[in-house]
Backbone as ProteinMPNN parsed JSONL, in Angstrom:
{"seq_chain_A": "MLNDLLQRLRGARRVEVLIALVLAAVMGLMLINGRGADRESGRTDLEARLERMLERIDGVGDVSAMIAQSDDGAVTGVLIVADRIDDVGTYLRLQRAVLSVVDTPAERVEIIGRHGCFGGGQ", "coords_chain_A": {"N_chain_A": [[-31.268, 22.861, 5.429], [-31.262, 19.955, 4.697], [-33.538, 19.957, 3.238], [-33.063, 21.885, 1.317], [-31.082, 20.604, -0.191], [-32.815, 18.332, -0.977], [-34.336, 19.662, -2.646], [-32.894, 20.632, -4.741], [-32.069, 18.336, -5.781], [-34.25, 16.995, -6.92], [-34.943, 18.71, -8.994], [-32.621, 18.455, -10.371], [-31.154, 16.835, -13.367], [-31.256, 13.196, -14.071], [-28.608, 12.076, -14.808], [-26.91, 14.19, -13.893], [-27.328, 13.781, -11.132], [-26.654, 11.225, -10.933], [-23.642, 11.484, -11.545], [-22.755, 13.328, -9.419], [-23.317, 11.452, -7.112], [-21.466, 9.342, -7.895], [-19.053, 10.89, -7.771], [-19.033, 11.397, -4.856], [-18.957, 8.977, -3.811], [-16.394, 8.108, -4.701], [-14.757, 9.931, -3.744], [-15.178, 9.367, -0.936], [-13.931, 6.719, -0.929], [-11.367, 7.287, -1.281], [-10.647, 8.747, 1.04], [-11.229, 6.749, 2.926], [-9.404, 4.693, 1.997], [-6.92, 5.73, 1.492], [-5.914, 7.272, 3.905], [-3.613, 9.048, 4.298], [-1.595, 7.815, 2.821], [0.719, 7.071, 0.41], [-0.296, 6.232, -2.738], [0.844, 4.696, -4.702], [3.193, 3.567, -3.525], [2.456, 2.775, -1.1], [3.61, 4.131, 0.966], [3.082, 5.779, 3.995], [2.436, 9.421, 5.014], [4.114, 10.088, 6.883], [6.2, 8.102, 6.857], [7.405, 8.928, 4.409], [8.438, 11.64, 5.095], [10.161, 10.965, 7.182], [11.901, 9.336, 5.791], [13.132, 11.302, 4.193], [14.081, 12.998, 5.857], [15.991, 11.489, 7.284], [17.755, 10.719, 5.295], [19.372, 13.041, 4.929], [21.53, 13.049, 7.035], [24.783, 12.699, 7.553], [26.754, 10.05, 5.805], [24.791, 8.407, 5.117], [23.144, 7.808, 2.987], [20.629, 6.826, 0.549], [17.428, 6.085, 1.871], [14.924, 3.978, 3.17], [12.009, 3.677, 4.663], [9.69, 2.022, 7.179], [7.032, 1.825, 8.792], [5.096, 0.191, 11.158], [1.964, -0.259, 12.091], [-0.648, -0.874, 14.569], [-4.16, -1.621, 14.518], [-5.31, 0.257, 16.009], [-3.636, 2.467, 15.577], [-1.33, 2.603, 17.095], [2.387, 2.432, 17.204], [3.821, -0.51, 16.244], [6.343, -1.298, 15.197], [9.353, -0.288, 13.696], [11.066, -0.14, 10.718], [14.189, 0.629, 9.187], [16.155, 0.981, 6.222], [19.116, 1.774, 5.187], [21.384, 2.867, 2.587], [23.855, 3.112, 3.281], [25.826, 2.728, 6.12], [27.995, 4.218, 7.709], [29.501, 4.087, 10.059], [29.305, 3.337, 13.709], [28.734, 5.522, 14.894], [27.137, 6.939, 13.156], [24.996, 5.231, 12.637], [23.84, 5.316, 15.407], [23.091, 7.868, 15.391], [20.997, 7.769, 13.347], [19.222, 6.008, 14.775], [18.606, 7.747, 17.019], [17.501, 9.928, 15.752], [15.071, 8.605, 14.667], [13.794, 7.501, 16.951], [13.315, 10.266, 18.24], [11.163, 10.893, 16.478], [9.161, 8.931, 16.256], [6.722, 7.518, 18.399], [7.997, 4.893, 20.163], [9.426, 2.117, 21.701], [13.09, 1.895, 21.678], [13.899, -0.944, 21.275], [12.01, -1.768, 19.36], [12.705, -0.718, 17.134], [14.245, -1.274, 14.248], [17.342, -1.089, 12.258], [19.024, -1.115, 9.319], [21.881, -1.724, 7.13], [22.304, -1.288, 3.575], [24.545, -1.349, 2.073], [28.482, -0.926, 2.795], [30.574, -0.838, 5.469], [29.987, -1.034, 7.988], [26.92, -1.717, 8.244], [25.762, -3.455, 6.354], [25.987, -5.751, 3.666], [28.862, -6.374, 1.392]], "CA_chain_A": [[-30.309, 22.628, 4.603], [-31.503, 18.957, 3.992], [-34.411, 20.249, 2.412], [-32.33, 22.641, 0.065], [-30.469, 19.562, -1.061], [-33.651, 17.374, -1.651], [-34.954, 20.23, -3.786], [-31.972, 20.535, -5.901], [-31.941, 16.973, -6.519], [-35.656, 16.988, -7.474], [-34.761, 19.603, -10.185], [-31.519, 18.016, -11.432], [-31.181, 15.674, -14.258], [-30.669, 11.906, -13.401], [-27.02, 12.187, -15.143], [-26.13, 15.042, -12.663], [-27.291, 13.152, -9.677], [-25.433, 10.194, -10.884], [-22.259, 11.942, -11.457], [-22.552, 13.809, -8.005], [-23.139, 10.278, -6.212], [-20.15, 8.628, -8.164], [-17.942, 11.693, -7.29], [-19.114, 11.405, -3.333], [-18.249, 7.482, -3.455], [-14.852, 7.9, -4.96], [-14.027, 10.874, -2.595], [-15.158, 8.647, 0.363], [-13.074, 5.602, -0.969], [-10.077, 7.66, -1.312], [-10.471, 9.012, 2.346], [-10.922, 5.624, 3.779], [-8.274, 3.621, 1.792], [-5.763, 6.505, 1.389], [-5.416, 7.447, 5.274], [-2.334, 9.534, 4.309], [-0.772, 6.918, 2.013], [1.195, 7.213, -1.151], [-1.153, 5.04, -3.463], [1.782, 3.968, -5.452], [4.161, 2.834, -2.767], [2.045, 2.278, -0.027], [4.006, 4.736, 2.03], [2.599, 7.092, 4.728], [3.103, 10.798, 4.923], [5.237, 10.044, 8.076], [7.276, 7.445, 6.584], [8.176, 9.735, 3.307], [8.982, 12.655, 5.636], [11.181, 10.401, 7.77], [13.026, 9.031, 4.775], [13.823, 12.554, 3.565], [15.306, 13.603, 7.014], [17.356, 10.587, 7.532], [18.846, 11.026, 3.952], [20.232, 14.2, 5.275], [22.459, 12.578, 7.835], [26.063, 12.326, 6.678], [27.166, 8.658, 5.784], [23.547, 7.437, 5.3], [22.587, 7.623, 1.478], [19.193, 6.681, 0.392], [16.935, 5.567, 3.108], [13.715, 3.506, 3.029], [11.318, 3.521, 6.023], [8.444, 1.366, 7.056], [6.421, 2.209, 10.282], [3.99, -0.729, 11.451], [0.86, 0.055, 13.101], [-1.826, -1.649, 14.933], [-5.466, -0.889, 14.012], [-5.769, 1.643, 16.782], [-2.708, 3.344, 15.308], [-0.027, 2.493, 17.836], [3.171, 1.879, 16.536], [4.418, -1.675, 16.626], [7.689, -1.557, 14.663], [9.952, 0.692, 12.541], [12.203, -0.521, 9.877], [14.934, 1.645, 8.533], [17.096, 0.443, 5.492], [19.926, 2.962, 4.501], [22.338, 2.474, 1.588], [25.149, 3.097, 4.017], [25.862, 3.171, 7.727], [29.479, 4.289, 7.626], [30.125, 3.908, 11.398], [28.485, 3.201, 14.728], [28.096, 7.159, 15.365], [25.727, 6.912, 11.811], [23.789, 4.098, 13.124], [23.479, 5.938, 16.733], [22.292, 9.266, 14.912], [19.939, 7.426, 12.595], [18.532, 5.63, 15.81], [18.072, 8.822, 17.81], [16.429, 10.583, 14.814], [14.072, 7.874, 14.589], [13.153, 7.423, 18.142], [12.689, 11.561, 18.484], [9.87, 11.094, 15.498], [7.987, 7.944, 16.384], [6.86, 7.162, 19.752], [7.998, 3.609, 20.224], [10.666, 2.004, 22.552], [14.259, 1.427, 20.936], [13.724, -2.383, 20.975], [11.095, -1.867, 18.289], [13.402, 0.113, 15.942], [15.612, -1.988, 13.479], [18.325, -0.189, 11.221], [19.861, -2.301, 8.654], [22.484, -0.994, 6.043], [22.426, -1.995, 2.516], [26.177, -1.509, 1.83], [29.191, -0.283, 3.717], [31.291, -1.577, 6.203], [29.39, -1.239, 9.14], [25.607, -1.729, 8.369], [25.185, -4.334, 5.564], [26.574, -6.654, 2.868], [29.491, -5.64, 0.696]], "C_chain_A": [[-30.672, 21.176, 3.933], [-32.635, 19.168, 2.891], [-34.282, 20.943, 1.068], [-31.992, 21.541, -0.78], [-31.301, 18.641, -1.795], [-34.173, 18.179, -2.833], [-34.096, 20.428, -4.895], [-32.043, 19.247, -6.568], [-32.965, 16.871, -7.283], [-35.469, 17.795, -8.914], [-33.617, 19.236, -10.95], [-32.164, 16.988, -12.352], [-30.58, 14.37, -13.517], [-29.14, 11.893, -13.73], [-26.219, 13.378, -14.108], [-26.26, 14.476, -11.515], [-26.461, 11.859, -9.788], [-24.008, 10.404, -10.914], [-21.868, 12.569, -9.807], [-22.28, 12.369, -6.969], [-21.711, 9.414, -6.554], [-19.067, 9.305, -7.671], [-17.811, 11.504, -5.551], [-18.408, 9.929, -3.097], [-16.903, 7.526, -3.635], [-14.229, 8.88, -3.826], [-13.923, 9.989, -1.121], [-14.23, 7.577, 0.312], [-11.715, 6.1, -0.689], [-9.824, 8.237, 0.333], [-10.141, 7.679, 3.246], [-9.764, 4.844, 3.388], [-6.863, 4.486, 1.622], [-5.066, 6.654, 2.876], [-4.077, 8.065, 5.053], [-1.094, 8.709, 3.621], [-0.364, 7.339, 0.849], [0.47, 6.032, -1.884], [-0.274, 4.18, -4.097], [2.515, 2.878, -4.77], [3.771, 2.293, -1.751], [2.62, 3.157, 1.088], [3.111, 5.845, 2.615], [3.247, 8.311, 4.341], [4.459, 10.741, 5.903], [6.461, 9.406, 7.618], [8.144, 8.041, 5.287], [8.802, 10.932, 4.105], [10.179, 12.017, 6.527], [12.417, 9.983, 6.935], [13.87, 10.349, 4.199], [14.652, 13.159, 4.643], [16.249, 12.91, 7.159], [18.277, 10.575, 6.419], [19.673, 12.27, 4.156], [21.311, 13.834, 6.329], [23.579, 12.174, 7.109], [26.377, 10.734, 6.899], [26.056, 7.658, 5.797], [23.192, 6.98, 3.783], [21.02, 7.472, 1.501], [18.751, 5.841, 1.386], [15.288, 5.175, 2.781], [13.108, 3.146, 4.491], [9.954, 2.652, 6.002], [7.944, 1.375, 8.724], [5.186, 1.093, 10.323], [3.157, -0.305, 12.599], [-0.212, -0.931, 13.476], [-2.993, -1.025, 14.442], [-5.88, 0.187, 14.797], [-4.625, 2.782, 16.637], [-1.5, 3.602, 16.145], [1.092, 1.854, 17.142], [3.899, 0.57, 17.105], [5.826, -2.095, 16.319], [8.003, -0.587, 13.775], [11.229, -0.209, 12.051], [12.811, 0.472, 9.11], [16.084, 0.743, 7.76], [17.723, 1.476, 4.925], [21.078, 2.225, 3.607], [23.533, 2.154, 2.164], [24.988, 3.357, 5.408], [27.273, 3.091, 7.896], [30.166, 3.71, 8.99], [29.022, 3.792, 12.545], [27.906, 4.59, 14.987], [26.967, 7.396, 14.267], [24.791, 6.397, 12.368], [23.27, 4.963, 14.351], [22.453, 7.341, 16.402], [20.912, 8.79, 14.217], [18.898, 6.761, 13.835], [17.814, 6.609, 16.656], [17.082, 9.705, 17.002], [15.026, 9.755, 14.688], [13.182, 7.999, 15.835], [12.492, 8.958, 18.383], [11.244, 11.612, 17.507], [8.718, 10.129, 15.838], [8.194, 7.574, 17.726], [6.712, 5.508, 19.81], [9.313, 3.327, 21.013], [11.838, 1.411, 21.454], [14.269, -0.055, 20.392], [12.984, -2.659, 19.605], [11.535, -1.194, 16.921], [14.415, -0.975, 15.248], [15.922, -1.035, 12.227], [19.163, -1.109, 10.686], [20.634, -1.286, 7.373], [22.488, -2.008, 4.707], [23.862, -2.304, 1.951], [26.932, -0.714, 2.61], [29.76, -1.178, 4.905], [30.803, -1.98, 7.582], [27.932, -2.096, 9.129], [25.041, -2.73, 7.308], [26.477, -5.259, 4.763], [27.584, -5.87, 1.962], [29.175, -5.603, -0.515]], "O_chain_A": [[-30.45, 21.069, 2.727], [-32.601, 18.593, 1.803], [-34.972, 20.788, 0.06], [-32.456, 21.43, -1.915], [-30.962, 18.143, -2.869], [-34.444, 17.614, -3.892], [-34.588, 20.391, -6.023], [-32.072, 19.127, -7.793], [-32.717, 16.636, -8.465], [-35.973, 17.287, -9.915], [-33.533, 19.62, -12.116], [-33.262, 16.443, -12.237], [-29.71, 14.387, -12.647], [-28.41, 11.669, -12.765], [-25.06, 13.28, -13.706], [-25.317, 14.603, -10.733], [-25.707, 11.478, -8.893], [-23.224, 9.617, -10.382], [-20.853, 12.265, -9.181], [-21.3, 12.233, -6.237], [-20.999, 8.923, -5.678], [-18.138, 8.676, -7.165], [-16.712, 11.469, -4.997], [-17.464, 9.765, -2.324], [-16.178, 7.011, -2.783], [-13.282, 8.531, -3.121], [-12.935, 9.925, -0.389], [-13.628, 7.335, 1.358], [-10.952, 5.466, 0.04], [-8.684, 8.092, 0.775], [-9.189, 7.519, 4.009], [-9.094, 4.313, 4.274], [-5.788, 3.887, 1.628], [-3.916, 6.268, 3.083], [-3.223, 7.515, 5.748], [0.099, 8.919, 3.84], [-1.139, 8.037, 0.195], [0.733, 4.883, -1.531], [-0.514, 2.973, -4.105], [2.568, 1.699, -5.118], [4.433, 1.376, -1.267], [2.138, 2.963, 2.204], [2.512, 6.668, 1.924], [4.24, 8.417, 3.621], [5.555, 11.251, 5.67], [7.575, 9.883, 7.831], [9.324, 7.734, 5.111], [9.903, 11.235, 3.644], [11.218, 12.677, 6.538], [13.595, 10.184, 7.229], [15.049, 10.327, 3.846], [15.722, 13.73, 4.43], [17.381, 13.391, 7.199], [19.487, 10.432, 6.594], [20.679, 12.426, 3.464], [22.161, 14.725, 6.342], [23.48, 11.408, 6.15], [26.266, 10.218, 8.011], [26.115, 6.51, 6.238], [22.987, 5.795, 3.523], [20.305, 7.955, 2.38], [19.47, 4.94, 1.817], [14.534, 5.973, 2.225], [13.691, 2.431, 5.307], [9.239, 2.583, 5.003], [8.603, 0.908, 9.653], [4.32, 1.197, 9.454], [3.527, -0.06, 13.747], [-0.603, -1.759, 12.653], [-2.888, 0.094, 13.939], [-6.709, 0.999, 14.386], [-4.6, 3.79, 17.343], [-0.767, 4.579, 15.995], [0.884, 0.817, 16.511], [4.463, 0.553, 18.198], [6.433, -2.975, 16.927], [7.139, -0.028, 13.1], [12.084, -0.78, 12.729], [12.116, 1.185, 8.385], [16.809, -0.043, 8.37], [17.073, 2.185, 4.158], [21.575, 1.147, 3.93], [24.233, 1.208, 1.802], [24.121, 4.114, 5.846], [27.794, 2.018, 8.201], [31.178, 3.01, 8.99], [27.877, 4.157, 12.28], [26.717, 4.753, 15.262], [25.954, 8.03, 14.564], [23.753, 7.006, 12.624], [22.105, 5.336, 14.214], [21.427, 7.701, 16.978], [19.85, 9.35, 14.488], [17.715, 7.09, 13.747], [16.645, 6.438, 17.002], [16.035, 10.139, 17.481], [13.962, 10.369, 14.617], [12.055, 8.492, 15.806], [11.3, 9.015, 18.685], [10.323, 12.355, 17.844], [7.532, 10.443, 15.73], [9.28, 7.344, 18.257], [5.662, 4.906, 19.585], [10.214, 4.166, 21.014], [11.551, 0.621, 20.555], [14.598, -0.322, 19.236], [13.286, -3.593, 18.862], [10.872, -1.151, 15.884], [15.355, -1.423, 15.905], [15.145, -0.444, 11.476], [19.922, -1.82, 11.344], [20.079, -0.337, 6.819], [22.638, -3.228, 4.772], [24.197, -3.383, 1.463], [26.363, 0.21, 3.191], [29.227, -2.263, 5.139], [31.125, -3.003, 8.186], [27.788, -3.042, 9.905], [23.819, -2.879, 7.338], [27.623, -5.395, 5.192], [27.26, -4.709, 1.709], [29.785, -4.866, -1.29]]}, "name": "protein", "num_of_chains": 1, "seq": "MLNDLLQRLRGARRVEVLIALVLAAVMGLMLINGRGADRESGRTDLEARLERMLERIDGVGDVSAMIAQSDDGAVTGVLIVADRIDDVGTYLRLQRAVLSVVDTPAERVEIIGRHGCFGGGQ"}
């Protein structure tokens, strides 16, 4: 296989080799830096999926989620910011949903409301 690749490289033009090397480098950087993150917002796939699911809970509205992880991938904290948290029941439903998805103790999960009588500023 390696000999096959070397034979093809010897027969290829320099421009073709240069393009192949650049494409390989770009793909490698995307894999290393991306690690499942949305490049524009910095959100991971898990955060995006969690946001979509939490937004379906009645009385919540739009949700932003951040999951902090150590270098080894262990979850060190979760922050959920919801447009509204109408009451204690809504807060508890949010908390249970997060804890069912993210493997971390409840004391590492913070849930804050942006607006509404229970969870945030008026």
